[in-house]
C-alpha positions as CSV (number, residue, x, y, z in Angstrom):
1,X,-4.8,102.4,-29.4
2,X,-8.2,101.8,-28.1
3,X,-11.0,103.4,-30.2
4,X,-14.3,104.3,-28.7
5,X,-17.0,105.5,-31.1
6,X,-20.3,107.1,-30.0
7,X,-23.0,108.4,-32.2
8,X,-25.8,111.0,-31.7
9,X,-28.5,111.2,-34.4
10,X,-26.1,109.2,-36.7
11,X,-26.3,105.6,-37.8
12,X,-22.8,104.2,-38.1
13,X,-22.3,101.6,-40.8
14,X,-19.5,99.0,-40.8
15,X,-17.5,100.5,-43.7
16,X,-17.3,103.9,-41.9
17,X,-16.4,102.2,-38.6
18,X,-13.6,100.2,-40.3
19,X,-12.3,103.3,-42.1
20,X,-12.1,105.3,-38.8
21,X,-10.3,102.4,-37.0
22,X,-7.9,101.9,-40.0
23,X,-7.0,105.5,-40.2
24,X,-6.6,105.9,-36.4
25,X,-4.3,102.9,-36.4
26,X,-1.7,105.0,-38.2
27,X,-1.4,107.1,-35.1
28,X,-0.1,104.1,-33.2
29,X,3.4,105.3,-34.1
30,X,2.8,108.3,-31.8
31,X,1.0,106.7,-28.9
32,X,1.4,103.7,-26.6
33,X,-1.1,100.9,-26.4
34,X,-2.8,102.6,-23.4
35,X,-3.9,105.6,-25.5
36,X,-7.6,106.1,-26.2
37,X,-9.3,107.7,-29.2
38,X,-12.8,108.9,-28.5
39,X,-14.7,109.5,-31.7
40,X,-18.0,111.4,-31.5
41,X,-20.2,111.3,-34.6
42,X,-23.4,113.4,-34.9
43,X,-25.8,114.8,-37.4
44,X,-27.4,118.2,-37.1
45,X,-29.7,119.0,-40.0
46,X,-27.7,118.2,-43.2
47,X,-24.3,118.6,-41.6
48,X,-22.3,115.7,-40.2
49,X,-19.9,116.4,-37.2
50,X,-16.9,114.3,-36.3
51,X,-14.9,115.0,-33.1
52,X,-11.8,113.0,-32.3
53,X,-10.0,113.3,-28.9
54,X,-6.9,111.2,-28.5
55,X,-5.7,110.9,-24.9
56,X,-2.8,109.2,-23.2
57,X,-2.2,110.0,-19.6
58,X,-2.3,113.8,-19.2
59,X,-1.9,114.4,-23.0
60,X,-5.1,115.3,-24.9
61,X,-5.2,116.2,-28.6
62,X,-8.6,117.1,-30.1
63,X,-10.0,118.1,-33.4
64,X,-13.5,118.7,-34.9
65,X,-14.8,118.8,-38.5
66,X,-18.2,119.4,-40.0
67,X,-19.1,118.5,-43.5
68,X,-21.7,117.0,-45.8
69,X,-20.3,113.4,-45.6
70,X,-18.9,111.7,-42.5
71,X,-16.2,109.8,-44.5
72,X,-14.7,113.2,-45.7
73,X,-14.6,114.5,-42.2
74,X,-11.9,112.0,-41.1
75,X,-9.6,113.3,-43.8
76,X,-10.0,116.7,-42.3
77,X,-9.7,115.8,-38.6
78,X,-6.7,113.5,-38.7
79,X,-4.3,115.9,-40.4
80,X,-5.3,118.5,-37.9
81,X,-4.5,116.2,-35.0
82,X,-1.1,115.3,-36.5
83,X,-0.3,119.0,-37.0
84,X,-1.1,119.6,-33.4
85,X,1.2,116.8,-32.4
86,X,4.1,118.0,-34.6
87,X,3.6,121.7,-33.6
88,X,4.0,120.8,-29.9
89,X,6.5,117.9,-30.3
90,X,9.1,119.5,-28.1
91,X,6.6,120.0,-25.2
92,X,4.9,116.6,-25.5
93,X,7.7,114.3,-26.7
94,X,8.2,112.9,-23.2
95,X,4.5,111.8,-23.2
96,X,4.7,110.2,-26.6
97,X,5.8,106.8,-27.8
98,X,9.6,106.4,-27.9
99,X,10.8,107.0,-31.5
100,X,7.5,108.6,-32.5
101,X,9.1,111.4,-34.4
102,X,11.8,109.4,-36.1
103,X,9.7,108.1,-39.0
104,X,8.1,110.4,-41.6
105,X,4.8,112.1,-40.9
106,X,1.5,110.5,-41.9
107,X,0.0,113.5,-43.6
108,X,1.8,116.0,-45.7
109,X,2.8,119.3,-44.0
110,X,2.5,121.3,-47.3
111,X,-0.6,123.2,-46.2
112,X,1.1,124.0,-42.8
113,X,3.6,126.4,-44.4
114,X,1.2,129.4,-44.7
115,X,-0.2,128.9,-41.1
116,X,0.5,132.1,-39.2
117,X,1.3,131.9,-35.5
118,X,-1.5,133.8,-33.6
119,X,-0.6,137.0,-31.8
120,X,-2.4,138.5,-28.8
121,X,-3.8,141.7,-30.3
122,X,-6.1,142.8,-27.5
123,X,-6.2,142.5,-23.7
124,X,-9.5,143.1,-21.9
125,X,-10.0,143.5,-18.2
126,X,-13.3,143.3,-16.5
127,X,-14.9,142.6,-13.1
128,X,-16.0,139.0,-12.4
129,X,-19.4,138.8,-10.8
130,X,-20.7,136.2,-8.4
131,X,-23.8,134.6,-9.8
132,X,-25.6,131.3,-10.5
133,X,-25.2,129.3,-13.7
134,X,-28.7,130.2,-14.8
135,X,-28.1,133.9,-14.4
136,X,-24.7,133.6,-16.2
137,X,-26.5,132.0,-19.1
138,X,-29.0,134.8,-19.3
139,X,-26.3,137.4,-19.0
140,X,-24.3,135.7,-21.8
141,X,-27.4,135.8,-24.1
142,X,-28.0,139.5,-23.3
143,X,-24.5,140.3,-24.2
144,X,-24.6,138.1,-27.3
145,X,-21.3,136.5,-26.4
146,X,-20.1,133.0,-27.0
147,X,-18.7,132.6,-23.4
148,X,-19.1,134.1,-20.0
149,X,-16.7,134.1,-17.1
150,X,-18.1,134.2,-13.6
151,X,-17.7,133.0,-10.0
152,X,-20.3,130.3,-9.3
153,X,-22.2,131.4,-6.2
154,X,-22.8,127.8,-5.1
155,X,-19.1,126.7,-5.3
156,X,-17.2,130.0,-5.1
157,X,-15.1,128.8,-8.0
158,X,-14.2,130.7,-11.2
159,X,-16.2,129.1,-14.1
160,X,-16.6,129.6,-17.8
161,X,-19.9,129.1,-19.5
162,X,-19.7,128.8,-23.3
163,X,-21.9,128.2,-26.3
164,X,-21.2,124.9,-28.1
165,X,-21.3,124.4,-31.8
166,X,-24.4,122.3,-31.4
167,X,-26.2,125.3,-29.8
168,X,-26.2,123.9,-26.3
169,X,-24.1,125.4,-23.4
170,X,-21.0,124.0,-21.8
171,X,-19.6,124.8,-18.4
172,X,-15.9,124.7,-17.4
173,X,-15.3,124.2,-13.7
174,X,-11.6,124.1,-12.9
175,X,-10.4,121.9,-10.1
176,X,-7.8,123.5,-7.8
């Protein structure tokens, strides 16, 4: 697996880099050699953020952790990624490395027993407005929501504007 590490407001030392690469190497049992793990390390105030996205073809598995120490974040992120892989193994097994699920898991599943499957408890219907990205951002702020669904007036495509954990905004523009 190819590992790409990028940093924002964080200085990566060699021991942390080696630890990340060593722990991600354990996931070679699930992925072929053409898989890529993108690791994003950042510091906001006193908190350290680690996001790992592993992709192979059309398969993407992502997890994020925030903590006081970057080295502790990897022990939070990697078990989450493995749980996602195991949870969806039937759907994604054709995209995984042959024999990936024959050997024992890397991280213990003991804390996975009490995880409840989410239920849809509310359905909300609303009219979607045609607007610009800037107006959608203002409307989202006025409503105090974390996301806003709208039709982009410039492209005539349905878009989702969302508030990121770092406080910035993200835009999802589907391709169809």
